[in-house]
Each structure stands twice: as structure tokens, then as C-alpha cells.
C-alpha positions in Angstrom: 0.0 0.0 0.0 2.6 2.3 0.8 3.9 2.2 -2.9 0.4 2.7 -4.4 -0.2 5.6 -2.0 3.3 7.1 -3.3 2.1 6.7 -6.8 -1.3 8.4 -5.9 0.8 11.4 -4.3 2.8 11.7 -7.8 -0.6 11.9 -9.7 -2.1 14.0 -7.0 -0.4 15.8 -4.2 -1.8 15.7 -0.9 -3.4 12.6 -1.8 -3.0 10.8 1.4 -4.4 13.8 3.2 -7.5 12.6 1.7 -8.3 9.2 2.5 -9.1 7.5 5.9 -8.8 4.0 7.1 -11.0 2.0 9.2 -9.7 0.3 12.5 -8.6 -3.2 13.3 -11.7 -3.9 15.2 -13.7 -3.1 12.5 -12.0 -5.6 10.3 -12.3 -8.4 13.1 -16.0 -7.6 13.0 -16.1 -8.4 9.3 -13.9 -11.5 9.8 -16.4 -13.2 12.4 -19.4 -12.1 10.6 -17.6 -13.7 7.4 -16.3 -16.7 9.0 -13.1 -16.8 7.1 -9.7 -15.0 7.6 -9.5 -11.6 5.7 -6.7 -11.4 3.0 -3.6 -9.6 3.9 -3.7 -7.1 1.5 -7.2 -6.4 2.1 -6.5 -5.5 5.4 -3.9 -3.3 4.3 -6.2 -1.6 2.1 -9.0 -1.0 4.3 -6.6 0.2 7.0 -5.6 2.9 4.6 -8.4 4.1 2.9 -11.2 1.6 4.0 -13.3 4.5 5.0 -12.5 7.0 2.2 -9.9 6.5 -1.0 -10.6 9.7 -2.7 -11.3 9.8 -6.4 -9.4 6.2 -6.7 -12.8 4.6 -5.8 -15.1 7.6 -6.6 -16.3 5.4 -9.4 -17.4 2.3 -6.7 -20.6 2.6 -4.5 -19.9 0.7 -1.4 -16.8 -0.3 0.0 -16.5 0.1 3.7 -16.1 -2.9 5.3 -17.9 -2.3 8.5 -20.9 -0.1 7.6 -21.2 -1.4 4.2 -19.8 -5.3 3.7 -20.3 -6.5 7.3 -24.1 -5.2 7.0 -24.3 -7.2 3.6 -23.0 -10.2 5.1 -25.8 -10.0 8.2 -28.8 -9.2 6.7 -28.4 -10.0 2.8 -30.4 -13.6 2.5 -28.2 -16.3 2.0 -29.7 -17.5 -1.4 -28.5 -13.8 -2.7 -24.6 -14.2 -2.0 -22.0 -16.8 -3.2 -20.2 -19.1 -1.3 -17.5 -18.0 1.4 -14.7 -18.3 -0.9 -15.8 -15.0 -2.3 -15.5 -11.6 -0.3 -17.5 -8.6 -1.3 -15.3 -5.8 -1.3 -16.5 -3.0 -3.9 -20.1 -2.2 -4.8 -20.7 -1.6 -8.9 -22.7 1.5 -9.4 -24.2 0.5 -12.9 -27.3 -0.8 -13.7 -26.2 -4.2 -14.1 -24.2 -4.3 -10.9 -21.6 -6.6 -11.4 -19.8 -6.2 -7.8 -16.2 -6.5 -7.3 -15.1 -9.8 -4.8 -12.1 -11.7 -4.1 -11.6 -15.0 -4.7 -10.0 -16.5 -1.7 -9.4 -20.1 -3.7 -7.3 -18.2 -6.3 -4.7 -16.7 -4.4 -2.0 -15.2 -6.3 1.8 -15.0 -6.7 2.3 -11.6 -4.5 1.7 -12.4 -0.5 -1.7 -12.5 0.8 -3.6 -11.5 -2.0 -6.3 -13.0 -4.1 -7.8 -12.7 -7.8 -10.6 -10.2 -8.7 -13.7 -11.3 -9.7 -16.9 -9.5 -11.1 -20.4 -11.0 -10.6 -24.0 -9.7 -9.4 -25.9 -10.9 -6.4 -28.4 -13.5 -6.8 -28.4 -17.5 -6.9 -26.0 -19.1 -8.7 -24.5 -16.1 -10.1 -21.1 -17.2 -9.0 -21.5 -20.4 -11.7 -23.4 -18.5 -14.2 -22.2 -14.6 -14.5 -18.6 -14.4 -12.9 -16.0 -12.9 -14.8 -12.3 -12.8 -14.0 -10.9 -9.3 -14.1 -7.5 -8.7 -12.2 -5.0 -11.3 -11.2 -4.7 -9.3 -8.0 -6.5 -6.6 -5.7 -3.2 -5.0 -5.6 -2.9 -4.7 -9.4 -6.4 -3.4 -10.0 -5.8 -0.2 -7.4 -2.6 0.4 -9.4 -4.4 0.3 -12.5 -7.5 2.4 -11.4 -4.6 4.9 -10.0 -3.9 5.6 -13.6 -7.6 5.3 -15.1 -9.4 7.1 -12.6 -6.5 9.6 -11.2 -3.9 10.5 -13.8 -5.7 10.1 -16.8 -8.4 12.3 -16.3 -5.7 14.9 -16.0 -5.2 15.0 -19.9 -7.5 17.0 -22.1 -7.6 14.3 -24.8 -8.6 10.7 -24.6 -9.0 7.6 -26.9 -9.8 3.9 -26.2 -9.0 1.0 -28.1 -9.6 -2.5 -28.3 -8.0 -5.8 -29.8 -10.9 -8.6 -28.9 -8.7 -11.8 -30.1 -4.8 -11.8 -31.0 -6.3 -13.7 -34.2 -7.5 -10.5 -35.2 -4.0 -8.9 -34.9 -1.5 -8.4 -37.8 0.5 -11.5 -38.3 3.6 -9.1 -37.3 2.2 -8.9 -33.8 3.1 -11.6 -31.9 1.5 -10.6 -28.3 1.9 -7.7 -25.9 5.6 -7.5 -25.9 5.2 -6.1 -29.4 2.6 -3.3 -28.5 5.2 -2.5 -25.4 7.8 -1.9 -28.0 5.8 0.0 -30.1 5.1 2.0 -26.9 8.7 2.4 -26.0 9.9 3.3 -29.4 7.1 6.2 -29.1 8.9 7.4 -26.1 6.8 6.0 -23.1 8.3 4.5 -20.2 6.7 1.5 -18.3 6.1 1.4 -14.8 7.9 -1.4 -12.8 4.3 -2.5 -11.3 2.3 -4.0 -12.3 3.3 -6.6 -14.2 0.3 -8.1 -16.1 -1.7 -5.0 -17.2 0.6 -2.7 -17.8 1.3 1.3 -17.3 3.0 3.8 -19.3 4.3 7.4 -19.0 5.6 10.0 -21.2 5.9 13.9 -20.4 3.0 14.8 -22.4 0.9 11.6 -22.1 0.0 8.3 -20.1 -1.2 4.7 -21.3 -3.2 2.1 -19.5 -3.0 -1.3 -20.9 -5.3 -3.8 -19.6 -4.8 -7.6 -20.5 -7.5 -9.9 -19.7 -6.3 -13.0 -17.3 -7.2 -15.7 -19.9 -4.7 -13.7 -22.4 -7.4 -12.8 -24.7 -6.5 -9.5 -26.6 -5.9 -6.5 -24.7 -7.5 -2.8 -24.4 -5.7 0.7 -23.9 -6.6 3.6 -22.8 -4.4 7.0 -23.8 -4.4 10.4 -22.4 -2.2 13.3 -24.2 -2.0 17.0 -23.7 -1.8 17.6 -27.4 -4.5 16.9 -29.8 -2.5 16.7 -32.8 0.0 13.9 -31.0 -2.7 11.9 -30.0 -3.9 11.8 -33.8 -0.5 11.1 -34.7 -0.6 8.3 -31.9 -3.8 6.9 -32.9 -2.7 6.7 -36.8 0.4 4.4 -35.8 -1.9 2.3 -33.3 -4.2 1.6 -36.0 -1.4 1.0 -38.4 0.6 -1.3 -36.3 -1.9 -3.2 -34.0 -5.0 -3.9 -36.0 -6.8 -2.5 -32.9 -10.3 -0.6 -32.8 -11.5 2.6 -31.4 -14.4 2.1 -28.9 
């Protein structure tokens, strides 16, 4: 969490003054009601920003461990909740309400963290409507730092999607070739995360999202100058087969 906060402070000086964590006893209450130990990284997150997460979490609805999540497990009908291998962490604001959960039976290589999945409430939703979205909660928060805190600072934006590598030019072998393209354009890759990738340049930034199953990728780019964005778009479209969305 210290590395994440350092990134947020670099993107928005004074960010640490805008966040508030919860108390250990509130996490203990959640753990008692949930019936399983909470992942270590989730505890770190909640102790730092479980009460107020600033613009990093402005796009989600419910995340307070005691006021929101413990109450869900106390009052929601059991048939509306998935098995306790899944821990609710963030409520989705969208109409279809596919919330964010940690899959405690899918630990990551990072210590005390788990894969993030999305699914709605409802009987058997964990069987029929689940999607794996991030390899870890830590990676998700780093990606969100770029997507929701830093990229909005740029006036010009573009999004691109590659649904499948089968639709890419034969010269494009995988994400590593996209990385090389970005580097030739002067972007520096951040050391973390390592599955989804973040890139910075003095006048621009890029978020590259890769699905867990390795099918395709998407990018979000923000730039200071519109003419430079149009040049970037032309290069991306000519070299990757990605489509704007």
C-alpha cells in the first residue's frame, strides 16, 4: 500500500490527506461475520483507505468494511450471496451491478492477495455470471490509479480494443510487441503492475489492460496535445489492428 500511495501522491500531491482508513476491530468484526480470515492485502487497503479512498474509488459505491460489507453479510438473504470463498470488496454503480469480489481460493503469487472477479448478487450468479478481471487486488488498484486519477488530467483521450490475437496483424505476436511500440514512441513502462501495464511520457500516459485469460487487450491513452494524439492513433491503427471504442 505504501507504493500505491506514493504513486497517488505523485499523480495528485496531498492525496494522503484525503483518505481515511478503518480500525482493526472493524475488520475483526467483518472477519467474524464472514467466517474466514481476510486476505492480508485487503487488510492493508482497508486500514489505509477503507473509510474514504478519494478519487481512486469514486466510481464504486460501497466499500466500507463495517458500514457496508459487514452489513451485507449480516442482512442479505443467504441465497443472494455466493459461497464464502468469495469476499465482497466493492459495490458497482452500474445498472447491471456486477460487483467486485476477491476469490479466496485463487491466491496470487503476491503474498496475501487474491484474484478479483466480478458478478452480481443472486442465486448461482457465481456459476453463471462470473468474470475474472484482475490477477490481484493490488494490481487492480494500481490500474485504477492510472485510469481514474491520472488519465482524467489529460484533455484528450482515446480507447482501443483488440478482442482477439487472431484479429491482429501477423507481425504482432503479443502484448510484448505493443510494449515495444509504446517504448519506441517515448513511453516509459512502470515497474508495477506486471500483467496489466502502465506507461508514462511527459505529455501522455497509457493504461494497457490484459484479460486474465490472455485474450486480446485494451488501452486507454490520455495526451496533452490533440495533434499528438491523432499521430498516436494513426500509428496504433496501422501497427496493431486495434479498433477505437
